[in-house]
C-alpha positions in Angstrom: 77.8 93.3 37.5 76.2 89.9 37.1 75.5 89.4 40.7 73.2 92.4 40.7 71.1 91.0 37.8 69.4 88.6 40.3 66.6 90.7 42.0 66.7 88.5 45.1 70.5 89.1 45.6 70.1 92.8 44.9 67.3 93.1 47.5 69.5 91.2 50.0 72.4 93.6 49.6 70.1 96.6 49.8 68.5 95.1 53.0 72.0 94.4 54.4 73.1 98.0 53.9 69.9 99.3 55.5 70.3 97.1 58.4 74.0 98.1 58.7 72.8 101.7 58.8 70.4 101.0 61.5 73.0 99.2 63.6 75.5 102.1 63.1 73.1 104.6 64.3 72.0 102.5 67.2 75.6 101.9 68.2 76.4 105.6 68.0 73.5 106.4 70.4 74.2 103.5 72.7 78.1 103.7 73.0 78.9 107.2 72.0 81.0 106.1 69.0 80.7 106.6 65.2 79.8 103.0 64.3 82.8 102.1 62.2 83.3 98.9 64.2 80.0 97.8 62.5 80.2 99.5 59.1 83.8 98.6 58.2 83.3 94.8 58.4 79.8 95.0 56.9 80.9 97.1 54.0 84.0 94.9 53.5 81.8 91.7 53.3 79.3 93.3 50.9 82.1 94.6 48.5 83.7 91.1 48.6 80.3 89.5 47.8 80.1 91.8 44.8 83.3 90.4 43.6 85.8 93.2 44.4 89.3 92.1 45.5 90.4 92.7 49.1 92.9 95.5 48.0 89.9 97.4 46.7 87.2 96.2 49.2 89.1 97.2 52.4 90.0 100.8 51.6 86.6 101.3 50.0 84.9 99.9 53.2 87.1 102.2 55.4 86.4 105.4 53.3 82.7 104.7 53.0 82.6 104.2 56.7 84.1 107.5 57.4 81.7 109.3 55.0 78.7 107.6 56.9 80.2 108.8 60.2 80.0 112.5 59.2 76.3 113.2 59.8 76.2 110.8 62.8 79.1 112.5 64.6 78.0 116.0 63.8 74.6 115.2 65.3 76.1 113.6 68.3 78.6 116.3 69.0 75.9 119.0 68.9 73.8 117.1 71.3 76.6 116.7 73.8 77.5 120.4 73.4 74.0 121.4 74.4 74.4 119.4 77.6 77.7 121.1 78.4 79.8 117.9 78.5 81.9 118.5 75.4 85.5 119.5 76.3 86.3 122.1 73.7 89.8 122.8 75.1 90.8 119.2 74.3 89.3 119.3 70.8 91.2 122.6 70.1 94.5 121.0 71.1 93.7 117.9 69.0 92.3 119.6 65.9 95.5 120.1 63.9 97.3 116.9 65.0 94.3 114.8 64.2 94.2 116.4 60.8 97.9 115.5 60.2 97.2 111.9 61.4 94.1 111.5 59.2 96.0 112.8 56.2 98.8 110.3 56.7 96.3 107.5 57.2 94.6 108.4 53.8 98.1 108.2 52.1 98.7 104.8 53.7 95.3 103.7 52.3 96.5 104.4 48.8 99.5 102.0 49.0 99.0 99.6 51.9 97.9 96.0 51.5 94.6 95.0 53.1 96.4 93.2 55.9 97.5 96.5 57.3 94.0 97.7 57.8 93.0 94.4 59.3 96.0 94.1 61.7 95.4 97.7 63.1 91.7 96.9 63.5 92.5 93.7 65.4 95.0 95.4 67.7 92.8 98.4 68.7 89.6 96.4 68.9 91.3 93.8 71.1 92.7 96.4 73.5 89.4 98.1 73.8 87.5 94.8 74.2 89.8 93.7 77.0 89.4 97.0 78.9 85.6 96.9 78.6 85.2 93.3 79.5 87.5 93.5 82.5 85.7 96.6 83.8 88.7 98.8 83.3 90.3 97.8 86.7 94.0 98.8 86.7 93.6 100.5 83.3 94.7 104.0 84.3 97.9 105.6 83.2 97.5 108.9 85.1 94.9 110.9 87.1 95.0 113.9 84.8 95.7 114.6 81.0 99.3 115.3 80.1 100.8 118.5 78.8 100.0 120.1 75.4 102.8 118.4 73.4 102.0 114.9 74.7 98.3 115.6 73.9 99.2 116.8 70.4 101.1 113.6 69.8 98.2 111.5 71.1 95.9 113.4 68.8 98.0 112.6 65.7 98.1 108.9 66.7 94.3 108.9 67.2 93.8 110.5 63.8 96.2 108.0 62.1 94.7 104.9 63.7 91.1 106.0 63.2 91.7 106.8 59.5 93.2 103.4 58.9 90.4 101.7 60.8 87.6 103.7 59.3 86.1 104.7 62.6 85.2 108.2 64.0 87.9 107.8 66.6 85.4 107.5 69.6 86.7 104.2 70.7 90.3 105.2 70.5 90.0 108.7 72.1 87.7 107.4 74.7 90.2 104.8 75.7 93.0 107.5 75.8 90.9 109.9 77.9 89.7 107.4 80.5 93.2 106.0 80.9 94.1 109.6 82.0 91.4 109.9 84.6 88.7 111.7 82.5 85.2 110.8 83.7 83.4 108.5 81.3 80.5 110.8 80.4 83.0 113.6 79.6 85.2 111.2 77.7 82.2 110.0 75.6 81.1 113.5 74.8 84.5 114.7 73.8 84.9 111.6 71.7 81.8 112.6 69.7 83.6 115.8 68.8 86.6 113.8 67.8 84.4 112.0 65.4 83.7 115.3 63.5 87.4 116.2 63.5 88.3 112.8 61.9 85.4 111.9 59.7 85.3 115.0 57.5 89.0 115.2 56.5 89.2 111.4 56.6 86.5 111.1 54.0 88.1 113.8 51.8 91.5 112.0 52.1 90.0 108.7 51.0 88.2 110.3 48.1 91.5 111.8 46.9 93.4 108.6 47.6 91.1 106.6 45.4 90.8 109.0 42.5 92.1 107.3 39.3 92.0 103.8 41.0 90.9 101.1 38.6 88.1 98.7 39.5 86.0 100.8 41.8 82.3 100.2 41.9 79.9 102.5 40.0 78.9 105.7 41.9 82.1 105.7 43.8 84.0 108.9 44.5 87.5 107.7 45.2 87.4 105.1 48.0 83.8 106.2 49.0 80.9 104.3 47.6 77.9 106.7 46.9 75.5 103.9 46.7 76.4 102.3 50.1 76.4 105.8 51.7 72.9 106.6 50.3 71.5 103.3 51.4 73.0 103.5 54.9 72.4 107.0 56.1 68.5 107.1 56.4 68.3 104.1 58.8 71.3 105.2 60.8 69.7 108.6 61.5 66.5 107.0 62.5 67.9 104.6 65.1 70.4 106.9 66.9 67.7 108.1 69.4 66.8 104.5 70.1 70.3 103.8 71.1 70.4 106.9 73.4 67.1 105.9 75.1 68.4 102.4 75.7 71.7 103.6 77.1 69.9 105.5 79.8 68.0 102.4 80.8 71.0 100.0 80.9 73.8 100.1 83.5 77.2 101.2 82.4 78.6 97.7 83.1 76.0 96.1 80.8 77.0 98.6 78.1 80.7 97.8 78.6 80.1 94.0 78.3 77.9 94.4 75.2 80.3 96.6 73.4 83.4 94.7 74.5 81.9 91.4 73.3 81.1 93.0 69.9 84.6 94.3 69.4 86.0 90.9 70.4 83.9 89.2 67.8 84.9 91.7 65.1 88.6 91.2 66.0 88.2 87.4 65.8 86.7 87.8 62.2 89.7 89.7 61.0 92.1 87.3 62.8 90.4 84.5 60.9 90.9 86.4 57.6 94.6 87.0 58.3 95.4 83.5 59.4 93.4 81.5 56.8 93.3 84.1 54.0 89.5 84.2 54.1 88.5 87.4 52.5 
């Protein structure tokens, strides 16, 4: 591709991916989420700069994001499990429904226009940002989690939405759990486990959905870019512990405001793309 023949441009893209990886890892440690809220828009912009159309760039950004989340979510879940705050009962109930939802999301990725991904991202990010920025006052549906069938339905929706958004599900499952009275630390820990349940089958689904697709970048396996994955992972693993350390120094309210502000900005970016056709 001609744009890569310019050394300065190539170095800029490599640096952007390394910086994205550092941000993803830092976010995972700081907020207990997989980092898809950073990686999806960053990957999308980079693939667009490289000249790929939105109908390729968006599912490619989502699939690559899910692949990057795998090692981060596994590492995070193991850490929370050691501390005894990972709710394995909830994860067992959600395991199969999440798999079903993720599989459906991968099928949608094969045929859906880029606007579908962007609209889902905007809706979920806006809801989460509003809850975080307002402090969550009045944002509780019940004091306890519902029965198994309602939990299974919720798991399927979490899997579907997360697969379409390209996130590990932490932001979505954390929202659901806290709305049902689950303490924030337990919700964050369990959401790390949700990331494992979503990222692995989600990545496989996006690989299969993209097989045979014309116009994909070199080194891609379906809708997963091998080059973007390789350049993002090293820095993400290095910065995860930094995020964890800072999280323990900041107040919970400061974290909520920081994360909520970021989600709001990302949502506005996609609203701009939808309204003005800026891709």
